[in-house]
N, C-alpha and C positions, 0 to 999 in steps of 0.2 A: 540633521546630524544626530547620530546615536548618542544619547547621554548615559543612560543606564537601562538595565533590562529587568523584567520580571520573568522568572522561569516558572512555567506552569506545566504540569505534565502528569501522565503520559498521554492517554488516549481520550478521545471524546467518547464517553460511555456513561453508564449509570453509577460508576464507582466514584469515590471521593477523589478530587484532584486538588493538590495543594500547590501553594505558590511560595517562592522565596526570592529574595533580592539576589541579583547577579552583578558581577563587576562590569564596568564599562566595556563596551566592545571596541575592538581596535580599528575598525574600518570607518569610512566616512559616509556610508549610506545606511538607510533604515532597512532592517532585516526582520521579517516576520516568519515564524515557522507555523504556518496554518495547516490544519487538517484538511486536506484537499480531496476534483474531477477534471477531465480534459476540457479546457476552455477553447471554444470555437472548433471543436474536433468533429470528426466524421464517424458515424456508427460503423463498428468493426465487426463483421461476421466471419472473418477468416482467421483471426489470431486466436485460435482455439486453445493454445497453450497458456494464454493469459486468463487467469481465473479469479473468481471472487472468493474472499476469505471471510468467514463469519464466526464470531464469538457469540454463542447462544446465550451465555450467562449475562453479558452486558448489552447485547444487541449491537455491538460495534463491528466494523468491517474494514477491510483493506483490499488491495489488489496484490496479486502475486503472479509468478511465472513458473510453470512446470519446466524444470531444466533437465530432468532425467526420469525415465521409467525403466525399472529393472524387475521383470516378472510382474508380481502383484504389488510391488512397491513403487511409489512415485515420490519425487522430491520437488518442493516448491521453494523458490527464492523470493523473499519479501524483506520488509524493513523490521529492524529490531524493536521499534516502538509499536509495532503491530503485535500485541501480546495475546497469548492464551486463545488462539484460534481453534475452533472445534471442527469446522467443515471446510473442505475445498470444493467449490461449486463451479461447474463448467456450464455456462449458458451465455448466449449473446445478450440476454436480458435476465438478470438474476431474479426478477420478480416471477419469472416463469417457474421457478422452483418453489414458490409458495402458493400452491393451488392444487387443483384436481387433475393430476396426470397430464400436465401440459407437455407436449412433445418438445417444446423449446428448451426444456431442462434436460441437458444431455447427460449429466452425471453429477452425483453428490458423493464425495469421498470423505471418510472419517480421517481426522488427524490422529495419527498414532503418537507423534512426538514433535515438539517444537523446541529448537535450540537457538541461542542468541550469541552473536559474536562476543567473545569474552572482553574485548577492548571497547565495546560500546559503553558510553557514559551518558545516561539519560539526563544528567545535569549539564552536559556540555556536548550536545549532538553535533555541533558544528565542527568537532574534531574528526568526524567521520565514523566509520565502523557501524553504521546503522543498517545492519544486515541480520536476517534471521533465516533459518532453514526449517522447513516443515517436511516431515516424512508422513505420507498417507498410505492407506491400504486400499485394496480392491482395484488396483490399476491394471489388471490383466487385459491386454488388448488395447489399452488407451494409446491412440496413435499420435498424440500431439505433444511436442516439447520444443523448447528453444534452448540450446546449450549455453552455459555460462561462459563468458569470455575469459581467456587466459592471456598470458603475456607472450607476444605483443597483441594488443587489442585493436590497433590501427586508429585509435581515437586521437583527434587533434582539433585544435581550435579552428572554427570555420566549417567543420564537417556537419552534415545533417544526420540526425538520429530520429527514429520513430518512438514517440512516447505513447503508451497505451494504459488505460485505466478505466475503472468504473466510477470515478469520483464525480463531484458536483460540476455542473456546467455553468456557463455564463447566465443561464436562465433559471438556475436553482437546482433542486435535487434531481438525481438521475439514477437509473438502474441499468442503463445500457453500457456495454463495452464500447469505448471510443478510442480513436487514435488521431494523432496529428504529427506531422513532420516539423522539427524545429532545428535550430542551429546551435552547436556548441559555441559558447562565447569565451569562457575562460576555464583554465585548469587550475585547481587549487591543490598544489602538491601532487601526490599520487593517489589521494583518497577521494577527492571531490571534483566535480565539474559542474558548471552552470550552463543554462540555456535560456533562451527567451521563454518565459513561463507559458506552459500549456496545462500544467497540472493544477488541481484544486482538491477540495475536501473529498476524501475517499480514494484518491489515487496513490496514497502512500504504499510503498512496496512494489509498485508497478514498474515495468521495465523501460529502459531506454535501449533500443535495439539498433545495432549497426552490423552490417555484413552477416546477418543471420545469427548473431549472438547477443546475449544480454550483456551489454557493456556497463549499464548503470541501473541503480535502484532508486526510485523517487523517495526523497527524504523531507525536504522543506522548500518554502518559497520566500521571496523577499517582500511581499506585501500581502495583507490578508484579503485583498480583493482578487488575488490570483492573476494579476495582469502585468507583473513585473518579471522577475527572474525565478526560475526553479533550480534547485540543487539536487543532484543525484550522487550517490556513492558509487565509486568506480570499482567494478566487480573484480577486475584482474588482480587487484592488490590483495584480495583475500582468497583467491582461488586455490593456489597451491598449498597454503598452510592451513586453510580452514574448510573450504568447500569440498575439495577432492577427498580429503581424509574421511569425510562423513558420507558422501554420495558414491565414492568410487570414481574411476576415470570418466571423463565427459563422453557423452554421445555425440556423433556427428550431427550437423544440422539436418532437419527434415528435408526430404526431397519433395518436389511438387506433388508427386504421386501420393506419397504417404500422408501429405497434408490434406489431401482432398478425397481420400478413400478410407473406408473403414470407420468412419465416424458414426457414433450412435445418434440417431435422430429420433429415437423412440423414447419411451418413458422409463427405460431401465439403464442402469449403469452398464458399460461395456463388459465389466467383470461378472455381471449377473447379480450384483448387489448394489446397494446405494440408494438411488432415487426410487421412491415408491409413490404411486399415483393415488394415494388413499386419503388425500386431504392435507398434505404437507410434504415433508421429506423426512426420510429416516436413514440414518447412517448405520452401516453394518460393517464391523471390523474391529475398531478399537473401542472397547467398553460397550455399555448397553445402548441400544438404539434410542434416539431422541427425535421427536417429531414436532415440527412447527406447522401450525395450521394457518390458513389464509386469513383468519379473523383474529389472530393473536395480536395483542397490543405491545409494540416494541418502542413506544414513545419514550424518550429520555430527555434529560435536561443538562446539556453541557455547560450551561451558564452563560455569562456574557463578558464581553471585554468593553469597558467603558470607552467612550470617545476620548481621544487624546487632546490635551489642551495645547495652547500655542507653543509651549516648551517641549512638547512631545511626551508629556507624562500621562500615563494611564493609571487610574486609581484602583482598579479591581480586576480580579480574574479568579476563575475556578468556583465550582459549586459542588454540592453533594447532589444525590438524586432527588432530594427534597427541595433543592433550589437554594440552599444556604450558601452564601458567598463568603470567601475569604479575600483579603485585600493585600495588595502590595503595590508600591509605586514603581514607575518606570514603564518603558515600552513593553508591550506584550508581544513576545516572539514565539510563534507557534509551530509545532510540527505539522507536516502535511497530513498526517495520518488519518485517523480512524473516523469514519462517518457511520452513524448508526441508522437503522431503520427508524422512521418516524420523523419528528421535526428537528431540523437543524437550527439551533437557536443561539449559537454563539461561536466563538473562536477559542482555541487553547494556546498556550504559550510555551516557548522554549528559548533557545539561545542561538546566537549567530555564529557563523563559521570563523575560523582564524583567517588572517590575511593570506592572500595567495602567495605561494612560495615558488 
């Protein structure tokens, strides 16, 4: 039974994460918002529109989906708690983009701008609106996208959706794109739906796909072992008023032909810029290029979440990059979000959703 919550946020990164007490949750099951990867999933080499997002400053990352390409500009849909991303990286295995000209790194695009849904509340993510849009440059000729769902999206309890992400697996850290089919269990108003959990650390912002459209964006799970339920924000609710005004009208779903031809399998961005095979990757487009080498150290310290006692109380959460902890009582409820390169050493906290309406 949920007694009270500790809210810790936002992302797993090297920045300071603070905690504060939260009011009791209304539901009768334990809910954890952990930063999450696809559990028991299958390596995915075909969903090229699903990309890895990387924040060079903190070393944190998320998953996202290219939902539109318009000339040299592309748009990625991800989660609002995936903040300050620098690069959009297209690869079946993102580690291929940290090395010497690996052909497995298909493209690295610069983030030109990232916006967040104005109704997202990081202190109460269970209310929904965990959506962010990224505009990236250098997208000329990029052939992969999955359009965002509009109303009606066809989603209903009992339907199956495909969940895709780069997050942590049941065996630990992961750098592969993976997918798994799961079943929609419940709808929570018009903003959230849950499914048997497949997502885990690093899958935040990744898509739930139904009928060739992104119907959901991964936000949080109900246990920090990633074995219970996962929650996704419902895309159709924010399409007309928020997504389309920024991206313009949606593109039609990709055809089988366009999804299997024209892909770049070499070491250059399809636009002629982006990935460079000179010991790392370099972005060209928004701001000065920045290079990450294969030997760079991106280890970070997300802190720890103490074991809960018999009453369900947890006594600490959150750390600084130096490992200094702050404390708060209550359950630790964590966002799916951001896994960083290096050691995964703990969980982060957030808040539970409102009751299903």
